[in-house]
VOGU-3710 file (C-alpha; in Angstrom, 3 decimals, decimal comma):
1> mfnnvtddni> 30,621/142,542/15,142  31,883/144,825/12,360  28,604/146,644/11,700  30,139/150,049/12,376  33,321/149,805/10,296  33,542/152,707/7,846  36,231/154,401/5,787  36,565/156,872/8,673  37,480/154,284/11,330  38,954/151,331/9,388
11> drylesgqlk> 42,526/152,247/10,356  41,766/151,525/14,012  40,675/147,967/13,137  43,676/147,420/10,859  46,163/148,705/13,437  44,688/146,486/16,169  44,904/143,419/13,903  41,148/142,754/14,078  40,940/143,247/10,318  43,351/142,698/7,445
21> riylispdyf> 43,526/143,795/3,841  42,924/140,682/1,745  43,436/140,345/-1,994  40,495/139,329/-4,137  42,837/138,034/-6,837  46,237/137,010/-5,485  49,091/139,035/-7,005  51,498/136,165/-6,289  49,448/133,344/-7,821  47,197/134,973/-10,390
31> ggsegadnqf> 48,747/138,353/-11,219  46,125/140,468/-9,454  46,735/144,141/-8,780  48,233/145,206/-5,457  45,962/148,260/-5,435  42,965/149,010/-3,257  40,602/148,004/-6,087  41,739/144,380/-5,584  41,300/144,277/-1,808  38,614/143,802/0,789
41> fgtpdaekek> 38,724/143,863/4,572  38,365/140,682/6,597  39,368/138,957/9,802  42,641/137,043/10,168  40,602/133,803/9,965  38,977/134,964/6,732  42,442/135,753/5,386  43,545/132,165/6,133  40,448/130,722/4,460  40,943/132,917/1,385
51> qrsddelyda> 44,563/131,740/1,224  43,361/128,109/1,343  41,064/128,821/-1,582  43,903/130,466/-3,526  46,151/127,488/-2,734  43,543/124,998/-3,983  43,021/126,848/-7,247  46,740/127,390/-7,777  47,463/123,711/-7,064  44,886/122,746/-9,686
61> lkkgkkvsnf> 46,649/124,959/-12,221  50,059/123,517/-11,310  48,649/120,032/-11,945  47,635/121,099/-15,448  43,939/121,360/-14,757  41,842/123,984/-16,490  40,528/126,625/-14,098  37,869/128,895/-15,554  34,898/131,078/-14,608  36,705/132,358/-11,514
71> hidlnyeems> 34,492/134,764/-9,578  34,330/136,274/-6,099  31,134/137,644/-4,572  31,297/139,945/-1,563  28,129/139,761/0,505  27,459/142,584/2,955  25,124/142,698/5,945  21,864/144,128/4,601  21,088/146,414/7,521  24,645/147,688/7,925
81> ksivpkritv> 26,750/150,349/6,244  29,924/148,417/7,068  32,693/148,241/4,477  33,534/144,734/5,751  31,679/141,957/3,912  29,770/139,453/6,016  30,951/136,619/3,780  32,651/136,025/0,475  31,974/133,280/-2,019  34,709/132,041/-4,348
91> tamidgedyr> 33,511/130,090/-7,372  35,274/128,577/-10,362  35,248/125,589/-12,651  38,116/123,100/-12,372  38,199/120,747/-15,362  34,474/121,358/-15,808  33,577/120,669/-12,158  32,113/123,282/-9,837  34,389/124,730/-7,179  32,827/126,795/-4,397
101> riievw> 34,178/128,052/-1,096  32,070/130,210/1,202  34,119/132,181/3,702  32,306/133,623/6,690  34,076/136,866/7,538  32,103/137,789/10,659
//
């Protein structure tokens, strides 16, 4: 679906609303940068799923739980030069228990 998205044509997808800029590390919840180095491109549905993940981790922190080993993997389609990841995987430890959310982007 997004196999042909490159730096040269990304603006068209952003302007149409097909893709959004999504923060890897939320500036609001976790103090992440608002710069391009802290963003990836994803669908509106992927943005909602990433927000759910951020909400779950933030809620754990608000409840006094220890959140550690936070990591995000961006997985790209192997045969594509697209700058849009196929899926992202959010992992962390919450009070010593594994947390994992896989978000299918396209």
